C-alpha positions as CSV (number, residue, x, y, z in Angstrom):
1,X,86.6,83.9,149.5
2,X,89.7,82.3,151.0
3,X,93.1,84.0,151.3
4,X,94.6,81.3,149.0
5,X,92.2,82.3,146.2
6,X,92.7,86.0,146.7
7,X,96.5,85.7,146.5
8,X,96.5,83.7,143.2
9,X,97.4,86.0,140.3
10,X,95.7,85.5,137.0
11,X,97.7,86.2,133.9
12,X,96.4,89.2,132.0
13,X,96.9,89.5,128.3
14,X,97.2,93.1,127.2
15,X,97.0,93.5,123.4
16,X,97.9,96.5,121.3
17,X,95.0,97.6,119.2
18,X,95.8,97.3,115.5
19,X,93.6,100.3,114.7
20,X,94.6,103.0,117.2
21,X,97.9,101.5,118.4
22,X,97.0,102.0,122.1
23,X,97.7,99.3,124.7
24,X,95.0,98.5,125.6
25,X,92.6,100.1,123.1
26,X,91.3,103.5,124.1
27,X,87.9,103.1,122.4
28,X,86.8,99.6,121.5
29,X,83.6,100.6,119.8
30,X,85.2,103.3,117.6
31,X,88.1,101.0,116.6
32,X,85.7,98.2,115.7
33,X,83.6,100.5,113.6
34,X,86.8,101.7,111.8
35,X,87.9,98.1,111.1
36,X,84.4,97.3,109.7
37,X,84.5,100.4,107.5
38,X,88.0,99.4,106.3
39,X,86.7,95.9,105.4
40,X,83.7,97.4,103.5
41,X,86.0,99.8,101.6
42,X,88.4,96.9,100.7
43,X,85.5,94.8,99.6
44,X,84.2,97.6,97.4
45,X,87.7,98.1,95.8
46,X,87.9,94.3,95.1
47,X,84.5,94.3,93.4
48,X,85.6,96.9,90.7
49,X,86.3,95.8,87.2
50,X,90.0,94.8,86.6
51,X,90.2,97.4,83.8
52,X,89.5,100.2,86.2
53,X,92.5,100.9,88.3
54,X,93.4,103.5,90.8
55,X,95.6,106.3,89.5
56,X,99.3,106.0,90.4
57,X,100.0,107.1,93.9
58,X,102.8,109.6,94.5
59,X,106.4,108.2,94.5
60,X,106.7,109.2,98.2
61,X,103.7,106.9,99.0
62,X,105.4,104.0,97.1
63,X,108.7,104.7,98.8
64,X,107.0,104.8,102.2
65,X,105.5,101.4,101.7
66,X,108.8,100.0,100.5
67,X,110.7,101.4,103.5
68,X,108.1,100.2,106.1
69,X,107.9,96.7,104.7
70,X,111.6,96.1,104.1
71,X,112.6,97.4,107.6
72,X,109.7,96.0,109.6
73,X,108.3,93.1,107.6
74,X,104.9,91.5,107.7
75,X,104.0,92.9,111.1
76,X,103.7,96.3,109.5
77,X,100.8,95.1,107.3
78,X,98.6,95.4,110.4
79,X,99.6,99.1,110.8
80,X,96.9,101.5,109.8
81,X,99.4,103.9,108.1
82,X,100.9,101.1,106.0
83,X,97.4,99.8,105.1
84,X,96.4,103.3,104.0
85,X,99.5,103.7,101.8
86,X,99.0,100.3,100.2
87,X,95.4,101.2,99.5
88,X,96.6,104.3,97.6
89,X,98.8,102.2,95.3
90,X,97.6,101.1,91.9
91,X,97.7,97.4,91.2
92,X,100.7,98.0,88.9
93,X,102.5,99.8,91.8
94,X,101.7,96.9,94.2
95,X,103.3,94.5,91.6
96,X,106.3,96.9,91.4
97,X,106.5,96.9,95.2
98,X,106.5,93.2,95.3
99,X,109.3,93.0,92.6
100,X,111.4,95.6,94.5
101,X,111.0,93.6,97.8
102,X,112.1,90.4,96.0
103,X,115.2,92.2,94.7
104,X,116.0,93.5,98.1
105,X,115.3,90.3,100.0
106,X,118.9,89.2,100.4
107,X,119.8,92.5,102.2
108,X,116.8,92.8,104.5
109,X,115.9,89.8,106.7
110,X,112.4,91.2,107.5
111,X,111.4,90.5,103.8
112,X,110.1,87.0,104.4
113,X,108.1,84.4,102.4
114,X,105.0,85.3,104.4
115,X,105.3,89.0,103.5
116,X,105.8,88.3,99.8
117,X,102.9,85.8,99.9
118,X,100.5,88.3,101.5
119,X,101.4,91.0,99.0
120,X,101.3,88.5,96.1
121,X,97.8,87.5,97.2
122,X,96.7,91.1,96.7
123,X,98.2,91.2,93.2
124,X,96.6,87.9,92.3
125,X,93.2,89.0,93.6
126,X,93.4,92.2,91.4
127,X,94.3,90.2,88.3
128,X,91.6,87.6,88.9
129,X,88.8,90.2,89.5
């Protein structure tokens, strides 16, 4: 190999793992298995009858979701702790969360159309099921 080729630096993209939060991921196989399990659990929740709803989550869980989403916006939806909290909310609480974010939107710039759309899609999916 020539010296010219050896001295050329290739850009390296280092991505933070959405599952474990490490940069780069500490355990690719484990995190992939976790994401697959999360997808299966979400699919199972979506397949339930619309008349069967999760019991209401604790107010602290609702408040935690509201804080995370209003302060950090849509990027927080990829965070495992935020996804866990959202999964604990009943469909009625998700609708209440969406309404609260709409009311707070003028004071928090991280509450964007994309964030509201993503949360609204979840509410619509529950209603259509």
